[in-house]
N, C-alpha and C positions, 0 to 999 in steps of 0.2 A: 631547492625543491620542497614543496609542502608535503609533510609526512602524515597528514590526516585524511582518512577516507570518510566521506559523509554519506550516510545511508538513511533514506527517507521512506517511511510508509507512504502509500498513495492516498487512500480514501480518508478524507477529513484532515489530512496533513498537507497535501499539495492541492487537493480539490476542495472547493468551498462547500460541497455537499457530498455525502456518501453516494457512491455510484449505484449501489443496488436499488435504493428507492427511486432514482432517476429512471433506471431500466424498468422497474416495476410499473411506474406511472405510465410510461410509453406503451407498454404491452398489456395493460389492464390487469395487473396482478398485484395491486397495492396491498390488499388484505393479506394475501398469502405471505408476502415478504415482510409485512409489518409484524406478523406473528413470528416468523422465522428470525427476524432481527432481534425481537424482544427475548426470545428463547436463548439466542446466542449471547447477547449483552448480559443477560442475567446469569449466564454460566450453566444453564440447564442442559444445553447441548454444546459440544465442542466446536471449534472452528472447522475441523475436518468434517464432522457430521453436517454442519451447516452448509459447507461447500458442496458436499455430495447431494444434499437436498436442492440447493440452487441449480446444480447441474441437471438434476432430474426434471425440475420445473421448467427450465429454460432451454433444454436441449433441442426442442423443435422450433425455437425462434431463430430466424436466419442470422448467421454470424455477422453479416455486414450491417444488419439492423442494429445490433448491440454495439458494434464498433462506432457507428454514426452517433448513437446516443452518448457514448462515452467521450467521443471526440468533441462533443458540444458542451461537456461539463466545464464549468468555470474554474479556472485555476487561480491560486494566489499569485498574482503577477510578479511581485518583487522576489518571492522565493524562486519561482520558475526562471526568472531572469538570472538569478544567481547560479542556478543549476546549469543553465545553458552556457554561461560564461566559464563555469568551472566543471564542465562535463567530464573531464579526464579523471576527476576524483569524487564524483557524485554518482550514487547508485539509487535506484528505486527497488525496495524490497516489498513485494506485495503478494498476498495469497490469491489475487485475481487471476483469471485465466489468460495465458499468454496471447491467444488469438484475439481475445476481446480488447486487450489494452495495447496491442502492437502499434496501431496508428497513432495513439496518444503518446506512446513512448518515442516514436519517430519524431514527433513534434518537440518533445523535451530534449532529445538529442543525447541522452545519457544511457549507460548500460543498466540492465535491470534483471532481477530474479523474480520468477512467478511460478504459479502452478501451470501444468501443461496438459493439453488435450489433443486428441486426434479429430480432425474435421473431414467430413465427406459431404459433397453436394451442398456446401454452405450451411451445414448443420453440425452441431457437436455430435461426435460419434462415441468417444470414450474419454473418461477422466483418467489420465495416465500417471499423473504425479501431483501430489499436494505438497506445496512448499512449507517446510518448517523454517521459520525465519532465522533460527540459530544456524541452520545448515548453510545459508547464504553467507552469514558473517564468518563462519569458520572457513568457508571456501576462499573468501577474500583474505583472511589471515594467511592462508597457505600461499596465495598468489602475491601478497604484499607483506612479507614477514617483517619488514622494517617500519611499517606504518601503524598508526593508532586508528581505531575504528570508533567513530561517533555515530550514534543512532538517534532517530527522531520518529516518534509515533504517538498514538493516542488511545489505542485499544488493547484489550486483553491479548489478542493474537500477536501483539508486538512484544509481549513479555519475553518470549524465548530469545529475541535478539538483544533485549535490554540486559538479560542475564550474562551474555558473553561479550558485550561491548566494553571498550575502555571508558567511554563516557556516554551517558544516556540523557536525552532531553525529551520530556513529556510535553506534548503540544496540545494547547487548548484553544485553537483558532476556530474550530467548528463546533465543538462541544466539550464539556468537562472531561479531561482524560481520566482513565480508569484509576481508582485509588491504589490498586496493586501496582500499577505502572509508576505512579507518583512515588511510591515507597522505594522504587528501584532507581529513581532518577537523580542525576546531579543538578539538573535545572528543570523548572516548569515555566513554560512561556505561553502567554495568552494573547500577544499582539504580533502581527506580521512584522512591523518595523523593529520590534525588540528582537525577534528571531533573526532578522537580517543583520542587525548589529552584531549579534552573537556569531552568526556564520562568518562574518568578516574577520573575527578574531581567531577562528579555528584553523 
């Protein structure tokens, strides 16, 4: 039995593009989210603040509209094929909202940790829980005490799970991973084929 749990960020790690800009383009809010993304990437506002602002901006957009946009996002095919084949030990760890990503997660077929909301009449009602990614990793450690945890991500909001993982892999498939993340990584990977070769050794 394989003793390694593999935990993946979603945006830019499994998807070929960040999901937020895709949503913004479809609903005509490109400028607002361009500014918000820059503030978050530059560390001027925290991920939690960014998520609360996203929630406020998008709360009146129908949930099924956002679900459809996310479901059409292009995934890295080889990595997602690996996850489907190894779904019993693969997890997605994302700050995205559970209701938005649920159909996409159903397609992937693995378990996931996410932020949580209440929905009413196909609209976001309240933001109930913002995921700290280290909380997800610590939860897995309690459930699988004999396993090692490997994490894969690309952004600053992945740093909490990199801090508590047994091994951390910074991913540069979509864009250059955060320097802070690289400093905490055992490996840095820039090609999908290279990542798949690594996954098959873990």
